[in-house]
PASEBA-1860 file (N, C-alpha, C; in nm, 3 decimals):
! residues 59
1> MKLNSVTN> 2.218/-0.758/3.685/2.194/-0.674/3.570/2.311/-0.579/3.547 ~ 2.366/-0.520/3.652/2.477/-0.427/3.637/2.603/-0.499/3.593 ~ 2.622/-0.622/3.638/2.741/-0.697/3.599/2.742/-0.722/3.450 ~ 2.626/-0.750/3.391/2.618/-0.770/3.246/2.652/-0.642/3.172 ~ 2.607/-0.529/3.222/2.636/-0.401/3.157/2.785/-0.371/3.158 ~ 2.849/-0.393/3.272/2.993/-0.369/3.283/3.069/-0.465/3.192 ~ 3.028/-0.589/3.189/3.094/-0.689/3.104/3.079/-0.651/2.957 ~ 2.962/-0.606/2.916/2.940/-0.566/2.777/3.026/-0.446/2.740
9> ILRDESGA> 3.040/-0.352/2.831/3.122/-0.234/2.804/3.269/-0.275/2.788 ~ 3.316/-0.364/2.872/3.456/-0.408/2.864/3.485/-0.490/2.739 ~ 3.386/-0.559/2.688/3.404/-0.642/2.568/3.385/-0.563/2.439 ~ 3.325/-0.447/2.446/3.298/-0.366/2.327/3.429/-0.313/2.270 ~ 3.459/-0.347/2.145/3.583/-0.305/2.080/3.560/-0.206/1.968 ~ 3.441/-0.154/1.954/3.413/-0.063/1.842/3.491/0.068/1.856 ~ 3.512/0.115/1.977/3.589/0.237/1.997/3.735/0.217/1.958 ~ 3.789/0.101/1.993/3.929/0.072/1.958/3.945/0.064/1.807
17> TAIEYGLI> 3.847/0.007/1.740/3.853/-0.003/1.594/3.849/0.135/1.531 ~ 3.766/0.222/1.583/3.757/0.358/1.529/3.889/0.432/1.549 ~ 3.951/0.413/1.662/4.081/0.477/1.688/4.186/0.424/1.592 ~ 4.186/0.294/1.567/4.282/0.236/1.474/4.264/0.294/1.334 ~ 4.139/0.305/1.289/4.114/0.364/1.157/4.157/0.510/1.153 ~ 4.139/0.582/1.261/4.183/0.720/1.267/4.334/0.732/1.258 ~ 4.405/0.644/1.327/4.551/0.644/1.320/4.601/0.609/1.181 ~ 4.537/0.513/1.117/4.575/0.476/0.980/4.552/0.593/0.886
25> AGLVSVVA> 4.437/0.659/0.898/4.406/0.774/0.812/4.508/0.886/0.833 ~ 4.546/0.909/0.957/4.647/1.011/0.987/4.781/0.978/0.925 ~ 4.822/0.853/0.933/4.949/0.810/0.876/4.947/0.824/0.724 ~ 4.839/0.784/0.661/4.826/0.797/0.515/4.832/0.943/0.475 ~ 4.770/1.030/0.553/4.774/1.174/0.523/4.915/1.229/0.531 ~ 4.989/1.190/0.632/5.127/1.238/0.647/5.213/1.191/0.530 ~ 5.197/1.066/0.490/5.274/1.012/0.377/5.237/1.085/0.248 ~ 5.107/1.109/0.227/5.062/1.178/0.105/5.116/1.321/0.101
33> ITALSATG> 5.112/1.391/0.211/5.161/1.529/0.215/5.311/1.532/0.186 ~ 5.385/1.439/0.245/5.529/1.432/0.222/5.559/1.404/0.074 ~ 5.488/1.310/0.016/5.512/1.275/-0.124/5.476/1.391/-0.216 ~ 5.365/1.457/-0.189/5.324/1.569/-0.274/5.418/1.688/-0.260 ~ 5.472/1.709/-0.143/5.569/1.818/-0.124/5.695/1.791/-0.205 ~ 5.743/1.669/-0.203/5.862/1.633/-0.280/5.835/1.648/-0.429 ~ 5.718/1.608/-0.473/5.681/1.620/-0.613/5.673/1.767/-0.653 ~ 5.617/1.849/-0.567/5.605/1.992/-0.595/5.741/2.057/-0.611
41> DSLISIFE> 5.836/2.024/-0.523/5.972/2.078/-0.534/6.038/2.036/-0.665 ~ 6.015/1.911/-0.704/6.072/1.861/-0.828/6.012/1.934/-0.948 ~ 5.882/1.958/-0.946/5.817/2.030/-1.056/5.867/2.174/-1.065 ~ 5.887/2.237/-0.953/5.939/2.375/-0.954/6.076/2.377/-1.021 ~ 6.160/2.281/-0.988/6.293/2.273/-1.048/6.284/2.253/-1.199 ~ 6.197/2.166/-1.243/6.181/2.141/-1.387/6.133/2.265/-1.459 ~ 6.033/2.334/-1.405/5.980/2.454/-1.471/6.084/2.567/-1.473 ~ 6.167/2.576/-1.371/6.272/2.678/-1.371/6.375/2.649/-1.481
49> KVSGKLAE> 6.408/2.522/-1.501/6.501/2.486/-1.609/6.441/2.519/-1.746 ~ 6.314/2.484/-1.764/6.247/2.513/-1.891/6.240/2.662/-1.914 ~ 6.208/2.737/-1.811/6.199/2.882/-1.823/6.335/2.941/-1.862 ~ 6.441/2.891/-1.802/6.575/2.938/-1.835/6.612/2.908/-1.980 ~ 6.581/2.789/-2.026/6.611/2.751/-2.164/6.530/2.837/-2.263 ~ 6.404/2.864/-2.230/6.322/2.949/-2.316/6.376/3.091/-2.321 ~ 6.422/3.141/-2.209/6.479/3.276/-2.204/6.606/3.283/-2.289 ~ 6.690/3.177/-2.282/6.811/3.172/-2.365/6.776/3.167/-2.513
57> AAQ> 6.675/3.088/-2.547/6.635/3.074/-2.686/6.575/3.203/-2.741 ~ 6.510/3.281/-2.656/6.447/3.406/-2.700/6.551/3.513/-2.729 ~ 6.668/3.501/-2.670/6.771/3.603/-2.692/6.841/3.570/-2.816
END
């Protein structure tokens, strides 16, 4: 009876699958944060240019 229990525990891969999904989710999060940070910097640059042009036009 104990041998079957040990064998079943060794064959169970559900924990490994959960870890794999966790690693994938972590990687996707890092990529998303990196992409959004780059987009945010680009938007700041664009708005600063627009603001400068509007200030020139107002004078």
